[in-house]
C-alpha positions, 0 to 999 in steps of 0.5 A: 494599560488596556484590560485584556478581553478573552472575549474579543479573542473568542470573538475572532476566533468564531471570525476565523471558524466561520471562514473554514478554520479552526481556532481556539483561545490557548489556556485561557486561566493561564494566560489571564494569570500570566498576564496579572502577574506581568501586567501586559496586554496580550492573548495567544490564540492557536489557528490552522488557517494559512497566513494568508488566510489570516490576512484576508480576515483580518485586514490588520493582521501581520507576519512578525515572529518577534524573533521566536519559533516558526510556529508563530504565524502573525500578530494582530493589534486591535483595541490596545490588545495584542493577539498572537496567531499560533500554529494548530497542530492538524495532524489525524494522527496525532495522540488526542490530548497532544491535538490541543495547544495548551501552551506557547512559546511566548506563554513558556517564556513569560513563566520563566520569567517569573521564575517558577515552574506552573501546575500546568505544566506539572499536570502533563499540559502539552506546549506548543511544538517550536517547528513549522508544517515543512519538519519531517520529524526525521533527523536528516538521512545522511546519519545513515539511519532512519531516526526521529527528531528528538526524543522518539516517543514525543516526535512520535506521538504528534504525528503516529503516520510517522511510524510508517513514513518512517518505514517507506523511507527504510525501504526505499533508502535501504537503511536500518531504523535507528534502534530508539526510534524502533523500540518507540515504533513497537510499543506504540503500535496499538496507538498508531493503528488506534490513531491513523486513519486507514485511508492516512496508512494506504496514502502511505502505503501506495507511495512505496515503490514495488521492488521495495514493498517486500521491505515495508511488509516485513517492518509492518510484520516485525513491528506487531503493526501488521497484525492489527491492521491485516490480522488475516495475512499476519496470522498467515505466519503461523500456516504452513504450507510444502515449498515445493517437490523436495518436501520442505516446508516454510510459513504461508507469510514468508512465502507471500512476502519472497513473493512480493519480492520477486514479481517486480524483477522482470516486466512489472518493475513499477507495478504496484498493484500487480506487487500487492495482489502478490501479497494477497495471493494466498490469504485464503489459504488461512481459511481452506488449511486442511491437513490430510494424509500427512499433507497440507492442502487448501482447495479453492484458497483463491476463489475464498482468497478473492472474497477475504481481499474484497474484504479488506480492501474495503476495509482499508478505504481502497477505491473501487476499481483498486479493489476490483483489480486486485481481487481478479488477479487474485482470483485467478492466479493459479490459472496459469501454473498447470499444463493448460489445452489450447482450449484452456490457454485461449481462455486464459488469454481471454482474461483482462489482465493475464499479462499480470497473471502470468507475472505472478506464476512466474514470481510463485515458481520463484518463491518455491525454487520450483520448477518451471515445466508447466509454466513453459509448456503454457508459454509455448501455447500461449504463441500458438493461440495468436493463430485462429482456432481452425488453423490448430486442428486439420479439416481431417482427423486420422481416420477420416485421412483412411477413409479417403486415401485407403491408407492404412493405420501408420506414420505416413497418415500423422505425415499427411494430417500434418503437411494438412495443417500446413497447407490449412495455415499458409491458405492454401486449403480452406474447406473439407472438399479441398482438404480431401482433394489434398490428402488424396493427392499426398497419398498417391505422390508417396505411392 
């Protein structure tokens, strides 16, 4: 029987790598030991290349699982030796010691034939999971829970991104997380933050629908992951504020999450960016909080919050245009909160994304159980902002009307002023000369 050539196996691995993929010989010492004892010539290789690519690289490559697990990609025979290609664990969010394939199903079967437990297993060497790339890591959701397959801790360690997927599924399907799955996530909170790239976290977060985001964020906080991912936001749980005119207090994080829940309820049901901005809108209160004369104040928290949000979103590797949009919404979210004049409402309406800012104000009021006085006032003035500015004020004020008409102060002056404004809007009066003639005519008709 030909002797196994690990040098030839390394050559095959290099061929895979020259084509832009990764490959390595699995646990060379153990394989050598097994082949000597069982007298066969076969080498197991782990690779991340798809089957179609391996066929292009090696013309003799064939797909034959030999009745083994789906982790076996295929076989290659050269110079009387059999080379088995197994699927490499390539998830970015895998525990590092699990990312190197150290034991394949074939090797495990051979060890059982020898009737011994090898030192490699005693030393904690990992086994290639008998799953394919389509495996989700979750039991069927028909069980009524979000549950990891197999042993939760082991399943999670193969890809820590599964924690965020568990939260997403639980939020979107409105399902509880299995207790053992939940505790495995809490136990691994720090490793999840260590091993999952921030861009992967945001890709997963972006899949969360706007109406479900508040549940997703709540699970991030309850599992202690939010504390490491967004410490500025998690710290708001310890910042207190007055809820409304009742004088009741609440923590700012709970208020922010409630705002996230309320924002998509009306016109912006699918607005992910506006909902995320709602989550960040009060982050500046951590830096501006001041207790004075028995109450908390947060002056300029919107302006400071926009800069803090920019720092956070850069850390999360969000796209520049998304960062600008969210920071803009945080910066101006207070603009619709106070009663505005005609000029103020016109300046507000000139802002980009002002409909989103209105909805942020509505969500804030709902979350606080606050009153709509200022909100309704501004909405009324917003309708007037559709008219040209010169139509909102008469061409002649009350004093000028009294000069042109000789009238004394009284209700008649106000009546003529309102009639003049109506005539302006209708286009019947367009300049001061016409306005003077109009008020004289009205005064004489009133006599």
